[in-house]
N, C-alpha and C positions, 0 to 999 in steps of 0.2 A: 478793351479791344486790342490795344497796343501790346499788352502782356500776352494775349492769346497768339498774336502773330509772332512774337518773340519766341514763345514756347514751340510753336509749329516749326519755326526755322531751326531751333535747337534740335528738335527731333529729327530733322532731315539732314543734319550735318554732324559728323561726316557720314556719307552713304557707305554702306557695306557692300563689298563685292561678294555676294552670296555664292555665285557660281565658282569662285576661286576657293572659298573657305569650306565648301561642303561637297560631298559626293552626290551623285545623281539621286540616290534614294532619299538622302537627307534633304536635298533641295526640294523634292516634290512635297515633302511635309511642310517645310518652312514657307513655301510659296502657296500653300493651300489657300483657296479663296474664301474659306469660312464654311459654316454649316457643320454638321456632325462629321467627325473624322476619327477613325480608329487607327492608331499607329502600332503595328506589331513590331516591336523592337527586339531583335534577336540579341543573344548574349554578346557583349563586346562590340556592339554595333554603333556606339557613339550616341546613345539615347539622350544623355544629359546635354551634350553639345547641341543636338538638334532642338531640344526644348529651349535652350538659351537663345539660339538664333531665331526661333519662332517668336519669342517674346520681343526680341529686337526688331524683327520685321514688322510686327503689329504696331509698335511704337513709331517706327520709321514711316509707316503708312498713315500715321495720324491718329491712331487710337490712343486716347489718354491713358497713362499708366494706371490711373485710378479706375479705369474700366476693364482692367485685366485681373482675373482671379487665377492664381497659380497655387494649386494644392499639391503638397509633397508629403512624404511620410516623416520628415524631421524638419524642424524650423531651421536647423543649420543648413540643410540642403537648399532650402528656399533662399536663405541669405546668400549662400555662395553663388547660386544661379543669378540672382539679381545683381550681385556685385559684378559678375562678369558681363551682364547686360550694360551696366553703367560704363564699364571700360570700353565696350564696343561702340556706344553711342555718345559718350561724354555727357550723360545726363544724370539727374537724380531719379533713381527708380523706386524711391521709398513710397511712392504713391501706389505701387502695385500691391494688391492684396495677396501676400504670399505667406505660406506656412502650412502647418498641419490642419486637418479637419477640425481638431479641437481648438486650435488657435483661432481660426476663422469663426467658428461657432461662438467662442467667448466674446469676440469683438462685436458680433451681431447681437447676442443676447444682452450684453451690457447696455445696449441702447433700447431694447424692446421687451425685455423679459417681464416688465410690469404688466404687459397684456396677458401673461400667464399666471399672474398672482404672486410673483416673487418681487423683491426689491432689487434694484440694479447693483447694490453693494453686496450681493450674495457671496458666500464663502465657497471656494472650490475644495472639496475634500480629496486628499490624496489616498493612495491605496491603504495605508496604515489606518487613516481616519475611517475609511469605509469598513475595514475589517473590525475595528473597535466598535463601530455602530452595530454591526451584525452581532458581535459578541454581547453587547449590551441588550440587544433585542432578544437573543436566545435566553439570557438570564432573566429578563423581565417576564417571559412566558414560562419560565421554569423548565425549559427544554433541555437544559444542561444536566438535569437529573437523570436523563436517559443515557446510560453508558454508551449506547450505540449511535447517539445523535452526531451528525457531521460536525466537524470543527468549523469555526468562524471563517478561516481563510479559504476553505474549500467552498463554502456557501458564497462568499464574496466573488470567487472566480466564476461560479456558476451563474450568479446574477449578471455579471459583466458579459459573459458569453450570450446570455439570453437577450440582453439589450442589443448587442452587435448583430445577432442573427435576426433581429426583429421577430422573435419567437416567444410565445408565452412560456411561463415557468414549467408547466406540466409537460409540454412538448419537448422543451430543452432537456429536462431530466430524462424522459423516456428515450430520447434519441441519442443524447450525448453522455448521460450519467446514469445508466440504468441501475447501477448499484445503490443509487439514492432514491429509487422509486417508492420505497416504503414511507418516505418522509415528504411526499409531494404536498400534502395538505399543509403541513407545518412550514414548508419552504414558501408556499404561496402566502401564508399568513405573515411570515417574516418580511417578504417582499412588500406586501401592502403596508405593514407597520413602518418599515423603513421609508417608504415613499411619503407617508404622512409625517414622519419624524423630520425628514430633511426639509419638507415644506415649512414645518414649524420653526426649524432652525435657520431658515432662509439659506439653505446650503444645497449645492449640487456636487455630485461626483463627476469624474471624467466622462463616464458613459452618458450621464444626464445631459451634458452639454450638447451631444448629438441628438439625443432623444427629444429634448425640448426645442432644439433648432428646427427639427423636422415638424414637430407639432405647431410651432410658431408659423412656419411657412404654409402649412396646410390650412390652419384655422384663421389666419389673418391675411386676407387678400391684399390689403394695402401695403403690408410689409413685403409680401412676396413680389408684388409688382415693382416696388421700389428697387429691390436687389436684382430683379430680372433686367430692369433698365440700366442699373449701375454696372453690372458685370456683362459687358458686351461680348467678352470672350472668356471662356472657362477652359483652363488646361489642367489636367490631372495626371500626375506622375505615378508610376508603379500601380497602374489601375488594376492589375491582376490580383493585388493584395487588398483591395477595398472590401469592406463588409457590405452586406445588403443595405444596412442603414446609411452608410456613407454614399453608396451609389444612388439611393433614393433621394438624398439631399441634392446631389449634383443634378439629377434628372429634373427635380422640381425647379431649381434655379435656371436651368437651360431650356425649360419647356416653351418659352416664348420665342426667342431668337434661334435656338438650337446651334449656336456657335460654340460647340463643345468639342474639344480635342482631348482624347484619352490616350495615354501612352503606356504600354506595358508589353509583357511577353506571356502569353497563355502557357507556354512551355515552362515557365518559371513560377507558376502558381503553386505554392507549397505550404501555405499557412492556413489550411482549412481548420486545423485544430484550434486556432485562436480567432476564428470567425470570418476569415477571408472567404468570399463567395465567388466561386469559379464562374458561375453563371453570369456574373456582371460583365466579364470580358467576352465570354463565348456568346452570350445573348445580346451583345451590343447592337449588332446589325438587325436583330429582330425588333428591338425597341426603337431603332433609328434606321428604317428601311432604306433611306436615301444616303446613308453614311458612305463616305469614301474610305476605303481600306488601303493604307500604305504599309509597306513592309521594309524594314531595315535588316538586310541579310548579309551585309559586308562586315566581316569580323576582323577587328584590329588587334585581338588579343592572342589567339591560339594559332597553332600550326594547322595545316589542312588535315593531317593525319588524325589529330585529336577531334577536329570537327567532323570528319568522316564517321568516326565512331559515335559521336553524339547524335549526328543526323540519323544514323542507322538505328539508333535506339529509339529516339522520340517518334520516328515515323510510324511505330507500331501503335501509338495512341490514336484512337479513332476520333475522339472529341477534341479537335484542335484546328487552328489555322495553319495550313501547311506552309513551311518555309525551308530553305536549304541554305545553311550558313556557308559562306565562302571566305577563305582566309586571304589576307593580303601579304602573309609572311612566308608562303611556300609550304612544302610538304612536311618537313621536319621528321623527327623520330616517331616510329609507329608505337602506339600504346602497348604496354606489356601486361599480360595476365600472369599473376604469380600464384602457383599452387603450392601450399605448405601443408605439413602433416597436421599441425594443430595451432592453437592461438599463440603459444610460446614461440614456436618457430616463425610464425607470421610477424610477431613483434621483433624478433631477432633480425629477420630479414630487413624490415623497415629501418631499424636502428643502424645496421651495417651499411645499408645503401646510403643513408644520410651521411655517415662517416666517410664513405668513399667519394661522395660528391664534392666538387669544388665550388658549388653554388653557395652563396651567402645563405645562412640559416633562415633569415627573414623571408627568403624566397621559396621556402619549403613548407608544405602543409600536409597534415594527415586529416582527412575529412571522413566522418563516420555518420552512420544513420542514427545510432543511439549512444548515449554517453558511456555506457558500460563497455562499448567496443574499444574504448581507449585504455582500459584498465591495465592490461599487460604491457601495452605500448608505453604508458606512463612509467611503469616500473622498470622497463628495459632502458628507456632514455635516462631515468634517474641513476640506474646502476652504472651506466657508461658515461655519466657526467655531461650528457648532451643537453644544453639549455632548451627549455620549451615553455610555451605559454598556452594555457588552457582557455579557449574562448567559449566553450560550451557550458560554462559554470565553474564551480570550484573543482579542485582536483578530486579524483574519484573517491579516495579514502577520507576526504574532508567533508563529504556530503552528510547532511544530518541523518538520513535514514541508514547509511552505512555505519556511522558512529553509534546510532541507536542500537542496532542489533549486536554490534561488537561490545557494547557496554555490558551486556549480560555475560558474555564470555570473559571479559576482563574481570568482572566481579567474582565469578566462579573460580577463575584462576588465582585471583588475589583478593580475598575477602576484606582486606584493609583498604581497598581502592574506593575511597569515599565518593569521588567524582563519578565513577562508573555506577555505583549503587544508586546515587540520586538521579542520574540520567535515566537509568532503566526504570526506576520507580515512578518517576514523573510522567511516564507514558500512560499510566493508569489514571482514569478519571477521578476527580475528587482529591488528588494528592498533589499539593503544590510545594513550593520551595520550603515554606515554614514547616509543614507537616513532615516532609522528607527529612528535614534537619532533626526534628524530634526523634524520628524513627532511627536515624543513624546514631544519635547519641545513646539511645537505649541499646542498640546493637553493639556499639563500642564498649559499653559497660559490661556486656556479656562476652568480652574477649573475642569478638568477631566470629563467634560460632554460628554457622548458618542455621543449625537446628534451633538456636534461640529465637529466630524470627517467628517460629511457630508457637512460642510461649503465649499464654493467654494475656499476660500483662504487657506484652510488647505493643499491641494495638489498642491499649486501653483508651487512649485519647481520641481514637477514631470512632466515628459514629456512622450509622446507616450504611449506605452503599460503599462509602470509602473503606469501611472495615472489610467488606466483602472483596473489594478490589485488591486490598493488601493481602488478603488470604489467597487470592488467585496468584499474586506475585510470589508469595512464599512457596506455593505448591510448584510453580514453574522452577524457581531457584533450587528448591530441594531436589526436584527431578533431575535438573542439569548437574547438580553437585554429585549425584549418584552416578553420573555418566562421565566423570572427569577423564576416565581412561578411554572413552569412546572417541571416534573420529570427530573432529570439529565440524565436518559437513553434516553429520547426524544431529549435532546440537543446534546448529544454525537452522536446520529445517524444522526442528521442534519449536524454536523461538518464533519462526515465521508462521507456522501453522497454528500455534496456540494463542498468540497475541498480536504479532506485528502486522500480519497481512490485514487483519480486521482494522487495526489502528490506521494503516495507510489509506484504506478505503474511505475512512471518515475524515482524515486529515488533509488529503491531497487529491485534487481533481486529476492529476497525472499519476495516480497510484500505480497504473499498469507499467508505466515507464520505470518507476522506482522499484517495483516488484522484479522487473527484469534485471535491474542493477544487483539486487540482492541474490537472485538466482545465479548470476554470474560469479558473485562472491562465493556462493556455496560451491560452485563448480571449481573455482580456483582453490578452495580449501581442501579439495579431495587429494591434493598432492602432499598434504601434511598428515602425519600420524598422531600428532598431539596438539592440544589447544595451546600449550606454551610455545611450541615452535611456530605455530600459525600466527599467534599474536605478536611474537617477536619479529617475524617478517613484516607484518603489517606496520608495526611501530617503526621499524628501520626505514621503510619506504616513506611513511607519512612524516617522519621527523627529520629526514635529510634536508639540509638547507637547500631549498629549491632554487635552481638557477634563475627561475623567472622572478625571484624576489630580490635579486641583486641589482641595485639601481644602475651599476656601471656595466651591466651585461647588455650589449647592444644587439647581438645576434641571438635569435630564438626561433626554433621550429614552432609553428602554430599547430595546435591540436584543437579541432573545432567540429562541432556538429555541422552538417550540411546546411541546416536552417540558418545558423549563425554566419555561414560563409557566403551567403548570397550577396552578389555585388562586389566581391573581392576577387583577387587573382594572385597566383604564385607561379613561379617557373616550374616547380616540380610538385605534383599532387599525388599522394597515396590514398587509396580508398580500401580500407580493410573490411573484413567480415561480409564479403559479398556471398552470403550463404542464404539459401532459400529459407524463408520463415523469419529471418533476421533482417534481410534487405532483399525483397520487400518485407515489411513488418505485417504480420497478420494479427489483427486485434479482434477481441470480442466486442460486438456492438448490438444495440437493440435488445431483443429477447435472447441474449446470450448465444447468438448465432455467429458463426465465423464470418468476418467481413472479407469476402472474396469477390465482391462485386467489381465491375469494371472501373467505376469511378475511383475506388480506393487504390486499385492497382495502377491506374493511370497517374494518380498523384504520386505514388511511389516511384514510377518511372520518371516523372518530372524531376523528382529529387535526384535520381541518378544522373539525369541530364544536367542539372544545375552543378552537381559536383564535378562532372567531367569537363564542363566548360569553364571551370575555374583555372584549369591548367593551361599554361602558356607554352611550355616546351616539352614536358614529359609527364605521362600519366601511367601510374601503376595501379592495376586492379587486382586485389588480393583476396583469396579465399582459402579456407582450411578444410581438410578432408575429414577431420574427426573432431567431435565435441564431447565433453563429459556428459554423462547421462543424468547426473543429479540436477534437481531444479526443474524437472518435468520437460527436459528437452526430448525430442523424439527423432526417429530415423530420418524424417524428411529434412532435418536440418543439415545432414551431411551432403546434400546436393548443392552444387554451385547455384548461385542466384539465377533466376530466369533471365535477369537482365544481362548476364554473361552468356547464357546458353543461346539466347536469341540473336546475338551479334553475328554478323557475317564474318567468316574466318579471315577475310582480307583486312579487317579493321584492327587486328591485334596479332601479337605473337605470344606464345606460351613459354614460360620459364618455370621449371620446378626447382 
């Protein structure tokens, strides 16, 4: 009893002057009386600060830290929030259940998973372990004998998405991966076998943590009741990014007391491709009809001119919670729309404007919809010696699929290039490192004569389908060698159409994105009349000592996809490739129909909104008037993006 009184006194001292520390919108959230609450937190509105003070207020009001569940999207974010709570209240906040959904799920399952037939010392499989298990399963069923069967990593990605969508395998494939629809029965077999195998191994993968937590809470009332009573208040950060599975778990835990506060911005929901379920936040008030909706609309990041443009864009989305961001910083410079002739001129403009700026390079970002949009920009920055850091993955020419297709050209250009030969050959099923080595040795003994690859004795050690695959490789190589004087763009299209597009469909769940990368490479190659010149240019750009690899280089321009940039901010932001068909992206979905439905376009517009609201002082919106025709581009692509055309003229100025 004495200890409880001491703790209560500790929680109450020192008291926080919430009215002084928070604006009126934030204060309404922090002082909320409980029950379901949806907080629509606009960009730059102090969402994290509001959550921190909400936790502090609960503790100050006498809620035990152990009775609070704070779910975030990184464990680091939870630790930082709770550390700030400790400083506010001078207490130990370690009792708060804080962390990611997977972290919380693991804590609960370690105590109760015996009820589901596992032992509590289960192993957690990482992504590599899971992919290895898929590969083993494919081998056990002999499915790898089929040249066209999907690769293990693609299947692992599909299984993961199926779990997060709470959707069966068949529906997941038909809706998200229609190019794999011929393999539905086999994929269902793999899923069932892996489920049994993991149980036999007493192992769970990351997705299983959430799947089994939901199952535990549904099937075992005593466990559900215990955690309902334990978690008197549930707070969820970045709610717009939750999957259906994650939202279901939260709803189950809160169904008794309904003291649930979810914080997010429907206008920044941009992760549907990895399982985020937009209906979670849009439908919250349907699931909780008595929910209080609070809005944080005061923006501390951007100037009002930038916010006017962002507000005018997102207002066109019909499916949303309306809000109007207001700046605390004044009007500022009006955003500029930059019209250029082509992608090279666009890259040149961005690089020149960066050089002209007196802003620290760390405060400048180029944000793009697709990774290939950065190709010319990377090349131009490299040429001019402007340090940059790529946040959307590896540099364009270092990507595996780019190096794959170039390996064919490298080998044709220089038949003594052993690395290129082996890289290209290993793309064919049934040919591994050892086999490729034997084939190379035989080729070298024949003085690197491409015609010798067609000799009967060359593939003597190969059997069955591997022999046929090598024959396919030789036919392609021979065909390309006969075209050495042709344009590199023609050769790249033959590589793509004869082998590599099919390979990507089976190897990558995001094959459409990679296909766009290669098409852009094809387009870029049209300016070269010979393979040698083209490869020389590629090598020079790829092998220049990158400024972002120099440890002592402190200033770097950030090149990032918009998805990777969410939550960040820069003084100057460039948005290139605002061209219809490329932003918004139009993708094939379902039964090979064009995805032009409102939901898809509205998510693309939310991406545009997210990018625009990363800018603090200056925003440049760039588009090009002309694109090369190779790679199946069409006339529609020369139009400016609808996201530009629909903006009121007062929100920007035009510069050519």
